[in-house]
N, CA, C and O of each residue as an XYZ file, in Angstrom:
304
protein
N     108.748     97.555    111.241
C     109.229     97.536    109.841
C     108.133     97.192    108.942
O     107.206     96.469    109.309
N     108.220     97.707    107.742
C     107.139     97.670    106.789
C     107.240     96.273    106.005
O     108.305     95.671    105.876
N     106.114     95.863    105.538
C     106.177     94.581    104.642
C     106.796     94.869    103.402
O     106.800     96.029    102.990
N     107.328     93.936    102.747
C     108.040     94.079    101.539
C     107.090     94.433    100.401
O     106.098     93.745    100.160
N     107.410     95.496     99.723
C     106.588     96.049     98.542
C     107.305     95.575     97.250
O     108.516     95.726     97.086
N     106.566     95.052     96.438
C     106.928     94.604     95.212
C     106.195     95.405     93.936
O     105.533     94.848     93.060
N     106.443     96.725     94.024
C     105.797     97.586     93.011
C     106.643     98.223     92.156
O     107.276     99.226     92.486
N     106.713     97.592     90.818
C     107.785     98.056     89.897
C     107.828     99.482     89.661
O     108.936    100.013     89.589
N     106.668    100.252     89.515
C     106.764    101.641     89.373
C     107.242    102.318     90.497
O     107.989    103.276     90.295
N     106.941    101.987     91.710
C     107.483    102.594     92.897
C     108.953    102.480     92.908
O     109.665    103.472     93.065
N     109.457    101.199     92.733
C     110.903    100.948     92.783
C     111.580    101.750     91.685
O     112.636    102.304     91.991
N     111.129    101.884     90.480
C     111.725    102.592     89.510
C     111.844    104.052     89.812
O     112.867    104.682     89.545
N     110.736    104.611     90.397
C     110.760    105.967     90.778
C     111.625    106.259     92.063
O     112.126    107.367     92.254
N     111.749    105.373     92.791
C     112.775    105.421     93.967
C     114.171    105.475     93.479
O     114.972    106.288     93.942
N     114.469    104.645     92.575
C     115.861    104.656     92.042
C     116.121    105.953     91.334
O     117.183    106.561     91.470
N     115.174    106.350     90.608
C     115.375    107.621     89.721
C     115.460    108.860     90.663
O     116.255    109.764     90.408
N     114.660    108.901     91.730
C     114.641    110.030     92.598
C     116.013    110.101     93.498
O     116.503    111.163     93.883
N     116.503    108.925     93.746
C     117.711    108.818     94.535
C     118.911    109.416     93.680
O     119.758    110.190     94.126
N     118.850    108.958     92.451
C     120.001    109.282     91.510
C     119.865    110.808     91.158
O     120.885    111.483     91.020
N     118.647    111.343     91.015
C     118.376    112.708     90.728
C     118.949    113.552     91.924
O     119.621    114.568     91.746
N     118.625    113.042     93.161
C     119.022    113.863     94.456
C     120.579    113.986     94.285
O     121.152    115.076     94.277
N     121.149    112.898     94.161
C     122.586    112.913     94.122
C     123.211    113.747     93.086
O     124.144    114.498     93.369
N     122.720    113.644     91.854
C     123.118    114.430     90.634
C     122.895    115.971     91.042
O     123.821    116.762     90.864
N     121.742    116.378     91.557
C     121.494    117.748     91.916
C     122.358    118.338     92.995
O     123.043    119.354     92.876
N     122.243    117.564     94.089
C     122.679    118.160     95.418
C     124.019    117.523     95.875
O     124.635    118.090     96.777
N     124.470    116.502     95.378
C     125.616    115.649     95.795
C     125.244    115.011     97.124
O     126.167    114.596     97.824
N     124.114    114.900     97.503
C     123.778    114.167     98.741
C     122.380    113.828     98.597
O     121.619    114.533     97.934
N     121.955    112.613     99.287
C     120.540    112.248     99.261
C     119.899    112.647    100.518
O     120.238    112.089    101.562
N     119.001    113.566    100.512
C     118.157    113.942    101.665
C     116.981    113.095    101.860
O     115.939    113.250    101.224
N     117.175    112.147    102.797
C     116.142    110.952    102.900
C     114.691    111.577    103.089
O     113.813    111.175    102.325
N     114.383    112.505    104.024
C     113.015    112.978    104.069
C     112.483    113.642    102.923
O     111.286    113.588    102.638
N     113.346    114.277    102.244
C     112.913    115.058    100.960
C     112.495    114.058     99.968
O     111.376    114.082     99.457
N     113.429    113.140     99.682
C     113.159    112.161     98.564
C     111.899    111.317     99.010
O     111.098    110.975     98.140
N     111.714    111.007    100.187
C     110.629    110.127    100.423
C     109.327    110.947    100.366
O     108.276    110.430     99.989
N     109.409    112.162    100.726
C     108.189    113.061    100.500
C     107.763    113.111     99.140
O     106.583    112.914     98.852
N     108.735    113.389     98.181
C     108.446    113.364     96.806
C     107.855    112.058     96.287
O     106.904    112.058     95.506
N     108.428    110.955     96.731
C     107.918    109.645     96.498
C     106.440    109.555     97.014
O     105.588    109.093     96.255
N     106.131    109.938     98.154
C     104.896    109.777     98.819
C     103.859    110.559     97.995
O     102.761    110.086     97.702
N     104.310    111.877     97.613
C     103.423    112.553     96.841
C     103.028    111.999     95.495
O     101.882    112.088     95.056
N     104.038    111.419     94.855
C     103.818    110.827     93.417
C     102.982    109.644     93.550
O     102.167    109.385     92.664
N     103.130    108.775     94.749
C     102.398    107.622     94.805
C     101.435    107.586     96.126
O     101.402    106.659     96.936
N     100.739    108.660     96.174
C      99.791    109.003     97.265
C      98.691    107.977     97.166
O      98.144    107.583     98.197
N      98.339    107.526     95.987
C      97.185    106.473     95.819
C      97.576    105.086     96.560
O      96.718    104.246     96.833
N      98.809    104.941     96.828
C      99.330    103.740     97.531
C      99.089    103.722     98.925
O      99.028    102.679     99.576
N      98.936    104.989     99.450
C      98.774    105.204    100.937
C      99.843    104.491    101.767
O      99.573    103.779    102.735
N     101.100    104.742    101.306
C     102.240    104.173    102.120
C     102.711    105.249    103.105
O     102.853    106.417    102.743
N     102.950    104.837    104.354
C     103.383    105.676    105.412
C     104.781    106.319    105.013
O     105.685    105.625    104.548
N     104.904    107.708    105.225
C     106.221    108.421    105.146
C     107.361    107.689    105.677
O     108.408    107.616    105.033
N     107.219    107.155    106.793
C     108.323    106.445    107.559
C     108.812    105.190    106.708
O     109.997    104.862    106.644
N     107.815    104.549    106.086
C     108.115    103.432    105.296
C     108.887    103.758    104.069
O     109.764    103.004    103.647
N     108.577    104.834    103.518
C     109.232    105.386    102.280
C     110.584    105.909    102.634
O     111.517    105.753    101.846
N     110.737    106.504    103.746
C     112.170    106.970    104.268
C     112.876    105.781    104.430
O     114.059    105.813    104.092
N     112.382    104.640    104.909
C     113.225    103.484    105.078
C     113.583    102.947    103.682
O     114.693    102.430    103.559
N     112.837    103.005    102.711
C     113.105    102.528    101.343
C     114.249    103.456    100.720
O     115.184    102.953    100.098
N     114.145    104.691    100.896
C     115.115    105.685    100.311
C     116.437    105.448    100.992
O     117.461    105.329    100.320
N     116.447    105.372    102.351
C     117.692    105.140    103.128
C     118.381    103.741    102.558
O     119.577    103.687    102.269
N     117.593    102.766    102.450
C     118.222    101.450    101.924
C     118.772    101.613    100.484
O     119.801    101.044    100.123
N     118.015    102.441     99.655
C     118.554    102.547     98.274
C     119.749    103.368     98.255
O     120.730    103.071     97.574
N     119.678    104.442     99.026
C     120.940    105.347     99.012
C     122.066    104.580     99.672
O     123.196    104.743     99.212
N     121.898    103.812    100.635
C     123.080    103.117    101.293
C     123.731    102.027    100.544
O     124.800    101.540    100.912
N     123.021    101.601     99.382
C     123.528    100.591     98.579
C     124.764    101.199     97.723
O     125.688    100.515     97.283
N     124.624    102.610     97.560
C     125.586    103.278     96.721
C     126.499    104.199     97.668
O     126.250    104.470     98.843
N     127.511    104.588     96.983
C     128.417    105.405     97.932
C     127.954    106.897     97.917
O     128.742    107.782     97.587
N     126.765    107.143     98.250
C     126.131    108.390     98.303
C     126.059    108.961     99.722
O     125.700    108.253    100.663
N     126.402    110.238     99.871
C     126.286    110.856    101.187
C     124.765    111.001    101.529
O     123.945    111.250    100.645
N     124.477    110.866    102.613
C     123.020    110.856    103.106
C     122.887    111.983    104.240
O     123.755    112.266    105.066
N     121.709    112.524    104.118
C     121.267    113.540    105.193
C     119.872    113.260    105.535
O     119.116    112.575    104.844
N     119.524    113.926    106.830
C     118.129    113.871    107.257
C     117.672    115.184    107.576
O     117.530    115.506    108.755
N     117.407    116.040    106.565
C     116.949    117.404    106.788
C     115.582    117.536    106.254
O     115.364    117.621    105.046
N     114.623    117.552    107.191
C     113.214    117.523    106.617
C     112.890    118.896    106.381
O     111.720    119.084    106.047
N     113.604    119.874    106.466
C     113.364    121.183    106.120
C     114.084    121.481    104.761
O     114.184    122.640    104.359
N     114.568    120.446    104.080
C     115.329    120.600    102.892
C     114.117    120.989    101.800
O     112.904    121.019    102.010
N     114.820    121.265    100.617
C     114.039    121.797     99.383
C     113.254    120.530     98.931
O     113.733    119.398     98.858
N     111.930    120.906     98.628
C     111.010    119.842     97.952
C     110.787    120.335     96.495
O     110.069    119.641     95.776
N     111.307    121.405     96.025
C     110.985    121.920     94.752
C     111.907    121.026     93.713
O     113.014    120.579     94.010
N     111.355    120.874     92.645
C     112.123    120.183     91.513
C     111.956    118.714     91.398
O     112.544    118.094     90.511
């Protein structure tokens, strides 16, 4: 389990990306959102698995459908 991150910019982007995924696709694809987050915050060098955990936690707090399709679209 990752240590707790308290990075306001990362948290804000996480919330926005989860909401955007839901608005666009009606589902939150955890690996795709995590990869987008990783690319945007590459300078933080956070493991993709840790970002996936953050995305899953964020999406689970809301009544959003969740999927785990690592072959999903990364565009947009």
